FIVEX-625468 format. One line per field, with one value per residue: x, y, z of N, C-alpha, C, O in turn. Coordinates in steps of 0.1 Angstrom, whole numbers, plus 2048, in hexadecimal, padded with zeros to 3 digits. Layout:
<pts>
n.east [X,...]
n.north [Y,...]
n.up [Z,...]
ca.east [X,...]
ca.north [Y,...]
ca.up [Z,...]
c.east [X,...]
c.north [Y,...]
c.up [Z,...]
o.east [X,...]
o.north [Y,...]
o.up [Z,...]
</pts>
This chain:
<pts>
n.east [216,224,231,241,24E,269,287,29B,28E,27B,28C,296,27F,27A,291,29A,2B3,2C9,2DE,2D5,2C7,2D5,2DB,2C2,2B9,2CA,2C2,2A8,2AD,2AA,28E,289,297,289,270,277,281,26A,259,267,26A,27E,29F,2B1,2A5,2A5,2BB,2B7,29D,2A2,2B0,29C,28A,298,29A,27F,27A,288,27A,261,269,26D,253,246,232,234,21F,20A,20A,213,225,245,24E,236,22A,23E,23F,228,22F,248,241,22F,241,251,23F,239,252,252,23D,247,25B,24C,242,24F,243,22F,20D,1F0,1DE,1C2,1BD,1C8,1B7,19F,1A5,1A8,18E,182,18E,183,168,16A,174,15E,14B,155,153,138,136,134,13D,14A,146,157,145,132,140,145,12B,124,137,133,143,155,159,171,182,181,18F,1A8,1B0,1B2,1C6,1DB,1DE,1E7,1D5,1CF,1BE,1C0,1A8,19B,1A8,1A1,185,168,15C,13C,131,129,135,126,106,0F1,0F9,106,113,12F,14E,170,189,1A3,1B9,1B4,1C1,1DA,1D8,1DF,1E4,1F4,1F7,20A,218,202,1FD,215,213,1FD,207,21C,20D,1FE,212,21B,205,208,21B,210,204,1F2,1D9,1D5,1D6,1BF,1AB,1AE,1A7,18C,181,186,184,170,15C,152,146,157,14B,13F,155,161,14F,151,16B,16C,174,178,168,177,190,193,192,1AA,1BD,1B8,1BE,1D9,1E3,1DD,1ED,206,207,207,220,231,22D,237,251,25A]
n.north [781,770,750,743,755,761,769,779,787,794,7A5,7B4,7C2,7D1,7E1,7E8,7E3,7E2,7D1,7B8,7AE,79F,788,77E,77A,765,751,74C,743,727,726,738,72C,715,71D,72A,714,705,715,71A,718,70A,6FC,710,728,729,736,751,755,750,767,77A,772,777,792,798,78D,79E,7B5,7AD,7AA,7C4,7CD,7BE,7B9,7B4,7B5,7A9,78F,779,75F,765,757,74F,767,770,75E,760,779,774,762,773,786,777,76F,788,78C,778,781,799,78F,781,795,799,788,78A,793,793,7B2,7B2,79A,7A1,7B5,7A7,796,7A8,7B1,799,795,7AA,7A2,78A,795,7A6,792,783,795,794,77B,767,74C,74C,738,72D,72D,73F,757,75A,75E,776,788,785,775,75B,73C,72F,745,751,73F,73F,759,759,746,753,769,75C,755,744,740,73E,73A,72A,713,70B,70A,6F6,6DE,6DA,6CA,6A9,689,674,665,677,690,6AF,6AB,6B6,6B6,6AB,6C5,6D3,6DB,6CB,6B3,6B6,6BC,6CB,6CF,6E3,705,716,704,6FC,714,717,700,707,71D,710,6FD,70D,716,6FE,6F6,706,6FA,6E4,6D5,6E7,6DC,6CB,6DE,6ED,6DA,6D7,6F1,6F2,6DD,6E1,6FD,706,6F4,6DF,6BE,69F,694,6AA,6B9,6A8,6A8,6C3,6C6,6B3,699,677,66D,65B,661,67B,676,668,67B,68E,680,67C,696,69F,68D,695,6AF,6A9,69C,6B1,6C1,6B0,6AE,6C7]
n.up [F80,F64,F6A,F58,F4A,F37,F48,F3D,F29,F39,F47,F33,F2B,F41,F44,F2B,F20,F07,F04,F0C,EF7,EE4,EF2,EF7,EDD,ED6,EE7,EDD,EC4,EBB,EB9,EA5,E90,E8D,E85,E6D,E5D,E5C,E4C,E35,E11,E05,E0C,E06,E0E,E29,E39,E33,E3D,E58,E5E,E59,E6C,E84,E85,E87,EA1,EB2,EAD,EB8,ED2,EDA,EDA,EEC,F09,F2B,F3D,F30,F36,F27,F18,F0A,EF3,EE8,EE1,ECF,EB9,EA6,E9C,E90,E7C,E6D,E64,E53,E40,E35,E29,E16,E06,DFC,DEC,DD9,DCA,DB2,DA0,D85,D83,D70,D6B,D6B,D79,D92,D9A,D9C,DB0,DC5,DC8,DD0,DE9,DF6,DF7,E06,E1E,E26,E29,E3E,E53,E57,E60,E4E,E38,E19,DFB,DDD,DC9,DD3,DD3,DB8,DAE,DBB,DB0,D96,D84,D74,D85,D82,D7C,D95,DA4,D97,D9C,DB8,DBB,DAF,DC0,DD6,DE9,DFF,E19,E3D,E48,E35,E38,E51,E50,E4F,E37,E2A,E19,E0E,E03,E05,E0D,E24,E27,E35,E4C,E5D,E4E,E50,E51,E3B,E4B,E61,E5A,E64,E7E,E9E,EC1,ECB,ECB,EBF,EAE,E9E,E91,E81,E71,E62,E52,E45,E37,E25,E15,E0B,DFB,DE5,DD7,DCB,DAC,D92,D8D,DA4,DB8,DB2,DB7,DD2,DDA,DD1,DE0,DFC,E00,DEE,DF5,DE7,DDE,DD7,DC1,DB4,DAE,D9C,D87,D80,D77,D64,D67,D74,D93,DA2,D99,DA2,DBD,DC1,DB9,DCD,DE4,DDF,DDF,DF9,E07,DFE,E09,E24,E26,E20,E37,E4B,E42,E48]
ca.east [221,225,23D,248,254,278,28D,2A2,284,275,296,297,273,27C,29D,29D,2C1,2CC,2E8,2CE,2C1,2DD,2D9,2B4,2B8,2D1,2B9,29D,2B1,2A4,280,28A,29C,27E,266,27D,281,25C,253,26F,267,289,2AA,2B8,29D,2A6,2C3,2B0,292,2A7,2B3,28F,284,2A0,295,271,27B,28C,26E,258,26E,26B,245,241,22D,233,213,200,20A,214,233,24B,24E,228,229,247,23C,220,237,252,23A,22B,24C,256,234,23C,25E,24E,234,250,262,243,23D,255,23B,225,200,1E8,1D7,1B4,1BC,1CA,1AB,195,1AA,1A5,17F,180,192,179,15C,16E,175,151,144,15A,14D,12A,136,131,148,146,14C,15C,139,12C,148,143,11E,124,13F,12E,14E,155,15F,17F,189,183,19A,1B4,1B4,1B6,1D3,1E5,1E0,1EB,1CB,1CC,1BC,1BF,19A,197,1AE,19A,177,164,154,12F,12D,12C,136,11D,0F9,0F2,101,103,11C,13B,159,17D,18F,1B0,1C2,1B2,1CA,1E7,1D4,1E8,1DE,1FD,1F3,215,21A,1F7,1FF,21F,20D,1F4,20F,223,203,1FB,21D,21B,1FB,20D,225,208,201,1E6,1CD,1D4,1D3,1B2,1A3,1AF,19E,17E,17C,187,17F,163,152,14C,148,15F,143,13D,162,163,146,156,178,169,17C,170,168,182,19D,194,195,1B8,1C4,1B6,1C6,1E7,1E6,1DE,1F9,212,207,20B,22E,237,22D,240,25F,25E]
ca.north [780,763,74A,73E,761,760,773,783,78F,79D,7AF,7BE,7CA,7DA,7EA,7EC,7E2,7DC,7C6,7AC,7AA,794,77C,779,775,759,747,749,73F,71B,728,73F,723,70B,724,72C,707,701,71D,71B,711,701,6FE,71D,733,729,740,75E,755,752,775,781,76E,77D,7A0,797,78A,7AA,7BE,7A8,7AD,7D3,7CF,7B5,7BF,7AA,7B5,7A1,782,770,75B,76D,74F,74F,774,772,754,766,784,76F,75D,77E,78D,76E,770,795,78A,770,789,7A2,787,77D,7A0,799,781,793,78E,79C,7BC,7AD,790,7A8,7BD,79E,791,7B3,7B0,78C,798,7B3,79A,781,79D,7AA,786,780,79F,790,76D,75E,747,74B,72E,733,730,74C,763,75A,763,784,790,782,770,74C,736,72C,751,754,736,744,766,755,740,75E,771,753,758,738,745,735,737,71F,706,707,70A,6E9,6DD,6D4,6C1,69B,681,669,66A,67C,69D,6B8,6A9,6BE,6AE,6B0,6D0,6D0,6DC,6BF,6A9,6B7,6C3,6CB,6D7,6ED,711,71B,6FA,6FD,720,714,6F7,70E,724,706,6F7,717,716,6F1,6F5,70D,6F1,6DA,6D8,6F0,6D3,6C7,6EA,6F0,6D0,6DB,6FD,6EE,6D4,6E7,70B,707,6EC,6D6,6B0,699,692,6B7,6BD,69F,6AE,6D0,6C4,6A9,68D,66D,66F,653,669,687,671,665,688,695,679,67E,6A4,6A0,686,69E,6BA,6A3,699,6BE,6C5,6A7,6B1,6D4]
ca.up [F76,F5E,F6F,F4D,F42,F36,F50,F35,F23,F43,F4B,F28,F2B,F4D,F43,F1C,F1E,EFA,F05,F0E,EEB,EDD,EFA,EF5,ECF,ED6,EEE,ED5,EB7,EB8,EB5,E98,E86,E8B,E7D,E60,E56,E5A,E42,E29,E05,E02,E15,E03,E14,E38,E3F,E31,E46,E65,E60,E5A,E79,E8E,E85,E8D,EAF,EB8,EAC,EC1,EDF,EDD,EDB,EF6,F16,F34,F44,F29,F3C,F1C,F15,EFE,EE6,EE3,EDA,EC4,EAE,E9B,E96,E87,E71,E66,E5D,E48,E36,E2E,E21,E0A,DFE,DF5,DE2,DCF,DC2,DA5,D97,D7E,D82,D67,D73,D6D,D84,D9E,D9D,DA0,DBD,DCF,DCA,DD7,DF6,DFC,DFA,E11,E2A,E2A,E2E,E4B,E5D,E5A,E65,E43,E30,E0B,DF2,DD0,DC1,DD8,DCE,DAA,DAC,DC0,DA7,D88,D7C,D74,D91,D7E,D7E,DA3,DA9,D91,DA3,DC6,DBA,DAC,DCC,DE0,DF3,E06,E26,E48,E4A,E2C,E3D,E5D,E4F,E4B,E2B,E2E,E0E,E11,DF8,E07,E11,E31,E26,E40,E57,E5B,E4A,E55,E49,E37,E56,E6A,E57,E6B,E8A,EAA,ECC,ECE,EC4,EB6,EA4,E95,E88,E78,E68,E58,E49,E3C,E2E,E1B,E0B,E04,DF1,DD9,DD0,DC3,D9E,D91,D8F,DB2,DC0,DAF,DBE,DE1,DDC,DCF,DEA,E0A,E00,DE7,DFC,DDD,DE0,DCC,DB5,DAE,DA8,D90,D7C,D7B,D70,D59,D6B,D7C,DA1,DA7,D96,DAB,DCA,DC1,DB9,DDA,DEE,DDC,DE3,E08,E0C,DFB,E13,E31,E25,E21,E45,E52,E3E,E4E]
c.east [222,232,246,24F,263,27E,294,299,27E,27F,297,28B,274,286,29F,2AC,2C4,2D6,2E2,2C9,2C8,2DC,2CC,2B3,2BF,2C8,2AD,2A0,2AB,296,280,28D,291,274,26B,27D,273,256,25B,26A,271,294,2B1,2B1,2A1,2AF,2BD,2A5,296,2AA,2A6,289,28B,29C,287,271,27E,281,264,25C,26B,25C,23F,23E,22C,226,207,200,20B,223,239,24B,240,225,231,244,234,227,241,24C,235,236,251,24C,236,248,25A,246,23D,257,259,23E,244,24D,230,217,1F8,1DF,1C8,1B3,1BF,1BE,1A0,199,1A7,196,17B,183,188,16C,15E,16E,167,149,148,155,13F,12A,132,13D,143,14D,150,14F,132,133,146,136,11E,12C,13C,13A,14E,15D,16E,188,18B,18F,1A7,1B9,1B9,1C4,1DE,1E8,1E5,1E2,1C6,1CA,1BC,1B1,195,19D,1A6,18B,172,15C,147,129,131,12C,12C,110,0FA,0FA,0FD,10C,129,147,166,182,19D,1BA,1C0,1BC,1D7,1E4,1DE,1E2,1E8,1FA,1FE,218,20F,1F9,20A,21A,205,1FC,216,219,1FF,206,21E,211,200,216,21D,207,1F4,1DA,1CB,1D0,1C4,1A8,1A3,1A6,190,178,17B,183,171,158,14C,14F,151,158,141,14A,165,15B,14C,162,177,173,173,172,174,18F,19E,198,1A4,1C1,1C4,1BE,1D5,1EB,1E7,1EA,206,213,20C,21A,236,238,236,24F,264,25E]
c.north [772,75C,744,749,760,76C,77E,78C,799,7A8,7B9,7C7,7D5,7E5,7EF,7EC,7DB,7D1,7B8,7A6,79E,787,775,773,767,74E,743,745,731,71D,72E,735,718,711,725,71F,702,709,71E,712,706,705,70C,729,734,734,74E,75F,756,760,77D,77F,775,78C,7A1,795,797,7B5,7BA,7AB,7BB,7D6,7C7,7BC,7B4,7A9,7AD,793,777,76C,762,764,74F,75C,775,76A,75A,772,77F,769,768,785,784,76F,77D,793,782,778,793,79B,784,788,7A1,790,78A,78C,798,7A6,7B8,7A3,797,7AF,7B3,798,79B,7B3,7A4,78F,7A0,7AB,791,789,7A1,79E,782,789,79B,781,763,759,745,73F,735,736,73D,758,765,761,772,78D,78E,77E,761,747,733,739,755,74C,73B,750,762,74E,74A,766,769,754,74B,73B,73A,730,72B,712,702,705,6FC,6E9,6D6,6CC,6B3,693,675,66E,66E,689,6A6,6B6,6B1,6B4,6B4,6BB,6CC,6D1,6D1,6B4,6AA,6BF,6C1,6D3,6E2,6F9,715,711,6FA,709,71E,70A,6FD,716,71B,700,700,717,709,6EF,6FB,704,6E6,6DF,6E1,6E8,6CF,6D2,6EE,6E7,6D3,6E7,6F9,6E6,6DB,6F5,70C,6FF,6E2,6C7,6AB,697,69F,6BC,6B5,6A4,6BB,6CF,6B9,69E,684,671,667,65B,674,682,66D,671,68F,68E,67B,68C,6A5,698,68E,6A9,6B5,6A0,6A6,6C3,6BD,6AB,6BE,6D3]
c.up [F71,F63,F64,F45,F43,F3E,F48,F2E,F2D,F46,F3F,F28,F37,F4B,F35,F1A,F11,EFA,F07,F01,EE4,EE5,EF8,EE7,ECF,EDC,EE5,EC7,EB2,EB3,EA7,E8D,E83,E82,E6E,E57,E53,E4E,E35,E1E,E02,E0C,E13,E0A,E23,E3E,E3E,E3B,E55,E68,E62,E68,E85,E90,E8B,E9C,EB7,EB8,EB7,ED0,EE3,EDF,EE7,F03,F20,F3C,F3D,F2E,F31,F1B,F09,EF2,EE0,EDB,ECE,EB7,EA3,E94,E8D,E7B,E67,E5E,E51,E3D,E2E,E24,E14,E00,DF6,DEA,DD6,DC6,DB4,D9B,D92,D7D,D7A,D70,D75,D79,D92,DA3,DA2,DAE,DC8,DD2,DD2,DE6,DFE,E00,E06,E1F,E2F,E30,E3C,E56,E61,E5F,E5B,E3C,E22,E04,DE5,DC8,DC6,DD3,DBF,DA7,DB0,DB6,D99,D7F,D7D,D80,D8E,D80,D8C,DA8,DA4,D99,DB2,DC6,DB8,DB8,DD8,DEC,DFA,E15,E31,E4A,E41,E30,E49,E5B,E49,E3E,E2F,E23,E11,E04,DF9,E0C,E20,E32,E31,E4B,E53,E59,E4F,E4B,E44,E42,E61,E67,E5F,E78,E96,EB5,ED0,EC5,EBA,EAB,E99,E8B,E7E,E6D,E5D,E4E,E40,E32,E23,E10,E04,DF9,DE4,DD1,DC8,DB5,D9E,D93,D9E,DBB,DBE,DB6,DCD,DE3,DDB,DDB,DF8,E0B,DFA,DED,DF2,DE1,DD5,DBF,DAD,DA7,D9B,D84,D77,D73,D65,D5B,D73,D8B,DA7,DA4,D9F,DB9,DCB,DC1,DC7,DE5,DEC,DE1,DF2,E0D,E0A,E06,E21,E31,E26,E30,E4D,E4F,E45,E5D]
o.east [221,23D,252,256,269,27A,294,29B,27C,27C,299,28C,26F,285,2A6,2B1,2C2,2D6,2E8,2C6,2C2,2DB,2CA,2AD,2BA,2C8,2A9,297,2A8,291,278,287,28F,26F,263,279,271,24E,256,266,26E,294,2B7,2B8,29F,2AA,2BE,2A3,28F,2A8,2A6,284,285,29A,284,269,279,27F,25E,254,268,258,233,245,223,222,1FD,1F7,204,22C,231,249,23F,21F,22D,246,239,225,243,251,236,234,255,24F,235,248,25F,247,23A,259,25D,238,23F,24F,228,216,1F8,1DA,1C3,1A9,1B9,1BB,199,190,1A3,192,172,17B,185,167,156,169,164,141,140,152,13A,11F,12E,147,13A,159,14D,14F,12D,12D,144,135,119,128,141,13C,148,166,177,193,196,197,1B1,1C5,1C3,1CC,1E9,1F4,1E7,1E6,1BA,1D4,1B8,1AE,18D,198,1A6,185,178,156,148,11E,13C,125,12B,10E,102,100,0F1,10D,12D,149,167,180,1A2,1C3,1C9,1BF,1DE,1EC,1E4,1DB,1E4,1FB,1FB,21A,212,1F6,208,21E,205,1F9,217,21C,1FE,203,221,214,1FC,219,223,209,1ED,1D0,1C0,1C8,1BD,19E,198,19E,188,16D,171,180,169,14C,141,15A,153,15D,141,14A,169,160,14C,164,181,17A,168,17C,17B,198,1A9,1A0,1AA,1CA,1CD,1C5,1DC,1F6,1F0,1F0,20F,21E,213,221,241,242,23D,257,270,261]
o.north [768,761,742,746,75E,777,789,798,7A5,7B4,7C5,7D4,7E0,7F0,7FA,7F5,7CF,7C9,7AE,79A,794,77D,769,769,75E,742,737,743,730,716,72B,735,714,70A,723,71F,6FC,703,724,707,6FB,70F,711,733,73F,73B,756,76A,75C,765,786,788,779,791,7AA,79B,79A,7BB,7C3,7AE,7BE,7DF,7CA,7C4,7AB,79F,7AB,78B,76C,774,764,76A,74E,75C,77B,76E,75A,774,785,76C,767,789,78A,76E,77D,798,786,777,795,7A1,783,786,7A8,791,790,781,7A4,7A2,7BA,7A3,793,7AF,7B6,797,798,7B4,7A4,78B,79E,7AC,78F,784,7A0,79F,77E,784,79D,77B,758,760,73D,73D,740,740,744,761,770,76A,77A,798,795,784,75B,74E,735,739,75A,751,73B,752,768,750,749,76A,76E,755,749,73A,72F,725,723,708,6F6,6FE,6F7,6F4,6CC,6C7,6B1,696,66D,67A,669,68B,6A5,6BF,6B1,6AB,6BF,6BA,6C2,6C9,6CF,6AC,6A0,6C7,6B6,6DD,6EB,6F8,718,715,6F9,708,722,70C,6FA,716,71E,6FE,6FC,718,709,6E9,6F7,707,6DF,6EA,6E1,6ED,6D0,6D1,6F2,6EB,6D2,6E7,6FD,6E8,6DA,6FA,713,701,6DD,6C4,6B2,699,69F,6C2,6BA,6A4,6BD,6D6,6B7,699,687,676,66C,65A,677,688,670,672,695,694,67D,68E,6AB,69D,68F,6AC,6BB,6A3,6A7,6C8,6C2,6AB,6BF,6DC]
o.up [F79,F61,F67,F3C,F4E,F3C,F4C,F2D,F2A,F48,F42,F26,F35,F4F,F33,F12,F10,EF1,F04,F00,EE0,EDF,EF6,EE5,EC8,ED7,EE6,EBE,EA7,EA9,E9F,E82,E77,E79,E65,E4C,E49,E47,E2B,E20,DFE,E13,E1C,E0C,E29,E47,E48,E41,E5D,E73,E6A,E6E,E8F,E9B,E93,EA3,EC1,EC2,EBD,ED8,EEF,EE6,EEB,F08,F1E,F41,F42,F2A,F33,F1D,F00,EE7,ED4,ED1,EC4,EAC,E98,E88,E82,E6F,E5B,E52,E47,E31,E22,E19,E09,DF4,DEA,DDF,DCA,DBC,DAB,D8F,D99,D78,D7C,D7A,D80,D80,D9C,DAF,DAC,DB7,DD3,DDD,DDB,DEF,E09,E0B,E0E,E29,E3B,E39,E44,E61,E6C,E60,E5E,E3A,E1F,E06,DE3,DC1,DBE,DCE,DBB,D9E,DA8,DB4,D90,D74,D86,D85,D97,D84,D90,DB0,DAB,D9C,DB6,DCF,DBE,DBA,DE3,DF8,DFA,E1D,E2E,E4E,E45,E2D,E4C,E63,E40,E3A,E36,E24,E16,DFB,DF0,E0E,E28,E3C,E36,E54,E48,E60,E53,E3F,E49,E43,E68,E70,E61,E7D,E97,EB2,ED8,EB9,EAF,EA0,E8D,E7F,E72,E61,E52,E42,E34,E27,E17,E04,DF8,DEF,DD9,DC5,DC0,DB1,DA7,D99,DA3,DC4,DC8,DBC,DD3,DED,DE4,DDF,DFF,E16,DFF,DEB,DF5,DE7,DCB,DB4,DA1,D9D,D91,D79,D6B,D69,D5F,D52,D77,D8F,DB1,DAD,DA4,DC0,DD6,DC9,DCC,DED,DF6,DE7,DF7,E17,E12,E0A,E28,E3B,E2C,E34,E56,E58,E48,E64]
</pts>
């Protein structure tokens, strides 16, 4: 038995006494509030997210199995995050996306899923070639679908801006790396939301650099800007993302 297992949680799992739920919810309120503030777009969202997180915690409690030898907070955290993500997705459905873009986004997701099954990471150029569409359209569809995958935050870029290409470069998530599993999970979710707050140009540069694997020189050529300008915009964007994470 896990010595760190919450006695109240254990008692609930053994007895299914509903009177314990309120006590457990109160004990884990700081965790719920922390996650809610971490994932909120603005202060006005926090109260709603706390409510969503509270419901998620109760659902997690009902599904929790003590024989798994896992701390309840470790089990509950991804459940709370997932419920909040569903809440945001439901809210975003009011935004109208052209049908053609929706269809392209669906095709992109299929390609990414099939590639993952084979252990392959596709770049924007790969997707463009496979689907026979412009790379700009691929980016547009991914932006519309908010398809900023955790895999793209974790996956390294193998393009180098200097000679000696082939060395693995730091990933975007490396900028805010942490050894705490739950903290890392929250950072990834916050980072995905923070990227959506960037300007269209800044977001595109982030996509091309960290998802498409393009070097700064290649991005500069594609966007018809100087490499120095791209470097400044990239630094500005990363700094903004870091500030968003610290703020949360």
